[in-house]
N, C-alpha and C positions, 0 to 999 in steps of 0.2 A: 135809191141804189146804188146810184153811182156814189154817193157818200158811204155810206155802207163799204162800198168793193174798196174804195179809194183806202179808208180806213183800216178796211182788214189788211190790203197789201201794206201799208206804213207799218203795221204790227208786225206785221210776216218779216220784213225789209229791218226792223229793229232788232229783230231776235235772232236772226244771223250774224250781223254787225255785234252783238252781245255776246252768240258765241261763239263770236271767230279773237283769239288771244289778241291782247291787245300789241303783244311783240310783235304777231302775223298784220294787225292792221298795218302796223309800223312800216311795215318791208313794201307795201302793195303796188307803192310806184319808184320802186328800189328799180334803177338801170340795168343791173344785172338780172331782171328776169325779162327783159324785152326780150319776145322771140318765142318764150316757151312757153308749153301748154301741154297738158295731157286730157285723155277721155279715155273712156271704159268702152271695149265692145266685144263682145263673144265670149266673154269671159277674162280678156287681157286688158292690161291700162298702158294704153300705149302715151308714151313720153317722149317729146321734142325738146331737144337740149341744143343749145347754138353759142358759138363765143368761144374764149377763153379757158384754160382748165379752171380758173378762180371762178368765173362766170357759170361756165355746163357745170361743175360742182355745186356752185350756191342753188343753182337751179334744180338740181338732184335732192338736194336736202330739202331744199324747203318744199316743193310739189309733192314728195312723197315722204316726208316729216311720220305721219303715222304708219305709214307703211312701211319705214323703216327700224321703227322701235316692235312691230311688231314682228318684221321678222327675226332682229337679232336676237327678241326674247326666247325664239326657237332655238337657238345657238346656247344660250344659257343654260336653258332647259336640257339640252341634249346633252353638253357637253360633259359633267359629271360621269354618264351614262356610259357615253362612249369612248371618249377617253380619259375618263377618272380622273379628273382635272377640274376645279373650278371655272369659270369666266375671267376669274384674275390672273392666270398662269395665261390666257390667252392675249391679253392688252399686253401683259409684260414682254412677253413672246414678239408683239406687233411691235410694240416700241424699240426693243432691241438688237431684235434680228431680224425683220421685212424692212422698218423705217430706213435704216440708212443707207442700202442700199435703192431702193425705190429713185426711177427717174425724178427730176425737180418738176417734171410738168406733172405726175399723176400725183406727187406730195401736194402741189397745190390747188388739183381737183378733190382732193379726199381733202381737204383744209377747208372747200370751198365748201364741200359737203356739210360739215361740221357747222359753216358759219350759216347757213341754209336751215339745218337742224334748231338751231340756235333761234334764228328769226322765228321760228315757228314754237316757241317757247322749250322744246326739249331739252334734255339733260344729258343726252349721250354727249361723248367726248371725243378726242381725235382718235383715240387707242381703242376704242369700241369700235369707231367706222374702219381701222385698217383688219384688225381681227378679226371683223368679219368679211373682208374681202379675203383676207388668208389664211380660213378656217380650216376650208376642206387641207390645203398642202400641209398647216400646221397641225390638226390633229391625226390625219392619216398618214404623216411622213416625219416631221418631224418630233413628235411625241414618242415613237418608237427610237429614232434616233438617240432624243437624249436620255429614253429610257434605257437604251444600252449601254449608251455614256456613262450614267450612273448604277449601270448594275440592278435597275430594277426589272422587275416582271412588266411586260409590256400585255394590258390589257386586249384578250380574243376580239375587241371592235375596232380598235387603233391598228388597221391597216387598209392598204387601199384597195378597195373591193373588186370596181372594177363593174360599171353597170350603166349600160345604152346599149341601143341599137342603131344601126347608119349602113349607109350606101353611100359610092356617088359612080354614073355610070357614063360613059362617053361613047363618041363614034357607032360601031353596030350593034351595041347595045340598047341603045335606047329607039324610039320611034322618030324623033326626027335626028339622029346624029350627033344631039346637042347633049349637053352636061343635065346629069337629073340628082339631085343629093336629096337626101333623109335623114332624119336623125329625131329617135325620141330618146327623153332624160328619162334616166333611172334614177330616185334617191327613194327619200321617206316623203309620206305621203305629207307629214307635217311642213316639209321644206318644201314639195312641191306645190303645194296649191297654193303658195306664196312666189312659187318661181315663174310668174304670169306676166313679165315686165316687158313690152315691145319699146326698146330703146331705139331714138332716131337723133342720130348725133348729126353737128356739122358742127366741125371743132377749127378754130382757126388756123391751127398748122395741120396738114396730113388731109383725110380724104374724110369725104360723108360714106357714113357707114349708118345698116340698120343690124339691128340683132336680139334676140330676146336676153331676157337676164334676169334678175332677183333688187327689190329695193334696196337703195344704197351699195353695190356694187360694181363698180365702175366696167368691169369685161364681163361679158355673157357669161361665164361662169359654165356652162353645158356649152357654149362656144356653137352656136350658130347664126350665123349673121353673111352679109355679103358687104363688101364697099364698095366706091366707085369707079375701081381699077380691074371690078369683073371677077375680085376673087370669092367665092362661094367657101365657107369654111364651116365643118363641124369637126367632133372628134369622138372616142367614146374613152374610157378610161383603162389604161393598160393594168393588168391584171398583176393584182399583188405585187406592187411594186416596192422594191426599198431604197432607201437613198436619199441622205438628203446633205445639202452643202449651205452651210450658215452664211458662207460667204457670198453665196450666188442671189440672183435676182429672182423677188419673187415670180410666181406664175402667173397672176393675176396682173401683174406690171406686163411682163414679155406680152402674154396672148392680146392685151389691149392693144399693145402696141403692135402687132403685128398687123391687128386688123385695121387698124389707125395707117400704117403707112406702106405696107407690103404691096408692091405692084405685081407678083410671080410670086411661081410657088418655092422657086430658089431664094427670093427674099425673105417670105415667109419663115421659111427655114432657118436662113442666118439669125433672122429676129429670135425666134424661136432658141436657138441653141446657143446664142452669145449670153453669156450670164448665167447656162441654164441652174435651177437649185436642185433638181432631180424632185421638186414638190408638183404632187398636181400631173403626175407623170400619164400621159396621154398618147394613143394614136391619133396622128389628122389628118382627115378627109380633108381636101384641099382641088378646088377646081376652078380652073381660068376660063372663063367664057370669051375673052378674046383670042385663044389658042385652041379651046375645044380639052385642053392639054388636064388630067386629073393627077395628085398625088397624092401619097402614102407615106405619114412619115410619124416612123416609132420611137418618141421622144424619153428614153428611157434614160436617167443620169450618167451611164458609161456608155449606154450606145445608142447612135440618132440616124437610123437606118432613113434615107431617103430614095422612094421608089417612083419611078412617072411612067404615063402612060400615054396613048391619044385613041386608043380603042380598046373598050370592054371595061372593066367594073373590077370596085374594091366593095368589101363588104365588113363592117369591123362589129364584134360584139365584144369585144375586150378580152381579143385573143391575139395573145402574145404570137407574131410569125414570126422573126430574127432567132435562130440559134443562138446569138451570142448573147442578144440581149437576153431572152429568154433564164438562159444561164447565169448572166451577171446581174441583171434588172432586177428578173420577176423569179425569184428561187422559188416561189410558193407554188406558181401555176404550173397545174399538169395537165397538158395540153389533148393528153389520153386519156381525161376521165367523162366519159360518155353522160353522166347523170351531171356533173356541175352545167350550171345556169350559162356560161361563159363558153364552153362546147358546144353544148347543144342548142344554143341560139346560133353561132356560126355556123353548124351542119343545115342550120333551119336554114339561115339566111341564103348560102350557097344552092339548096335547093329551090327556093321563090326565082332567085336571080336568073337562074340558067332554065327554070321552067318559062319563065316571061322575056328570056334572051331576043333583043331585036323590039320588043314593043314596051318599054321602061316608060313612062310619062308619070307625073305628077298625081295621077290619078290610081296607078299602079303602087306608086311608092306610100299613097296613104293604105294602101290596103297591106303592103308591107307591113309599116309600124303599127296594122291595128292585128296584125297574123295573130291567133292563139296556139298554132299547133306544136305541140309537143313532141320533138323528134326520137328523145327519147321512147317515151311510152308508143308512141306512133300514135298520137289520136290525137285530136282537136279538148285542150287541156289550159286553159288560163290558168297562169301559174309560172311559178319561175323559171322554166325553160322556152315560154313562149316569146316571140320579137314584142308582144306588147305585155310587158312583167303582169303579175298579181299575185306578190309575196302572201299579201294577206288571204288569200285563197290557198295555199300551198301547208299543205298537214307535217310536211317533212324540213321546212324551213330552205337554206343554203349553208351546208357547214363550212365552205368555204371561205363567207363571209361574216360567220359566225351571227347567222340572222337565226333567230329560231324558229319555230312554228307559226305563221299567220302575222310574220312581224309587218305591219302598215308600211309597205313598199311597193315601187313598182315602178309601171314607166306612168308618168304625169303630165306630158307634154307631146305632142310630136308635131314635126317642123318640115315643109317639103319647099324644093323651088327648082326650076329650071334654069337655062341660061337669059331666056328669054324675060323671064323675072327677074333674072339677076343684072340685066341691063337697067330694069326699072328700078332697080334695089324695092327689090316686093320679095315675100315670100306668104308662104299660108300655112297656118297653125291652127294647131287645136288645145286648147287649154284643160289638161286632166287626159283622161287615160284617151289615148288613141282611140280605141275601139267604140269609143263614146259611153260607156261603163260608167256607174256613178260611184262613190265612194261615201258612205253615209257614218259620222265617226260613232254617235252617239248606240246602236245596235252593235257595231263594232266590239265597242268598248264594253259594252253589257256581256257578249260574249267571250270575251278575252279579258279580264282583270288583268293579268299581268301585266296587262298593257296601260294602267290608271295612272301609271306618272304621265303619260304623254296627253293624258283629259286638257291641261293648259291652255295645250298648244295644238292640237290634234283636232282639223274641223268635217267639214262636209268638204270633199275635192267630188264637183259637179263637173262633166265634160261639157264644153261648149260648142260650138259650130265649128266647122273648119272654118278658118276665116281668113281671108286675105287682107295682108299690110302693106303700106308704101312707105317709102319715106315723104317724108312732106306734107302726108296725108293731114287734114282736117277732120275734124269730129264729125261723122254720121247724120245727116240730117232726120235720121227719125235713129235715135239711140236705141240698143237693147238693154233688156232686163237684166242685172245679175248682181 
């Protein structure tokens, strides 16, 4: 029996080695991989990266090579439908528009990702990776800008939509007087099912931080995280924002830099404003656990108002607030349309927080992100107007985003954190709909053949449990199956 068992083990080990690309086996002892690791839990992939920019990049590309290839394929498929442009257009823009203005630190990290990919036998190159990082700002901001410059009609889908639900609260608004912050990422299910990374990064320069994210992207991109200075960060997209500065710094560069280097709300605003290219324009919700202060930075291209408070709350559902910003940066946004997702969710967010004022904690934050009340219909209805969005269940779609009925899109993750968790670089997240509902691709595509073009990229999106992650965390003793 022992000989048989040893023989079986030897055959298994040989099969594993044989299945590993030769290029990968050659790099297993590469010193650039020292200290890096990943594991799966609760529907998330936890990735620990550390070192110089080149080392962090190499670790990222090496550990997530297959996930990066899969993630990039989503945008290659989506680009002709969304922006009416082929992937080659985004590669060219990445090289000629974004790359020249990136900080050298992040250029080195991006090149490191490519080296890690190549070590795993991937054929992706630098411009694929830069285009992946900049896809949102290129497709929804640069494309409309260049179409206007060239006198071409703009695709209805190529517009900054404004999808996410969030709040931050402090002082008398919360149960313990400290900060509570929450965020749900809204995006297509094809993108969101892959937007389930937890990056724990210890850079040689700057601060240790932990954030959610997607494979191949150096910033969170839906921007939920905390750094060692105690800044608790998230955002929702400014609705229908317009404008792009080709001489500015990419948003993915600035948001990563702010997460890594800012030590106060004011410093965060300075970093985000410097070189602002207008791409991926967001309303930023920031908490500072050291002071208990919270801030709200509306970062348009022309106007960037910052408000701060040490008591109260701020809700955000892609609702532009500043009158000048609405006039000059989000001219397509109508704050008085109660049927739109943005306004309806803003109304419901205010209702929820006021109802629970003085009691807000992480449990209520999870309930907020899971909420299905439609403030326009005045009833429970998981749809485009609920804080936990299910546009795939909406028979009317969302005209301001040019989403047709039943478009497979909505809330794809939820994350919550309080000040005590922030002190430990910790947050709790749920992969999939925050409410816990699952999305199953096959019956959906059978019922809605108009979305058959998504079949190569649209997978099941099953909700995991609310799972807590901490910086420097190791793989759990008992791994979850997902």
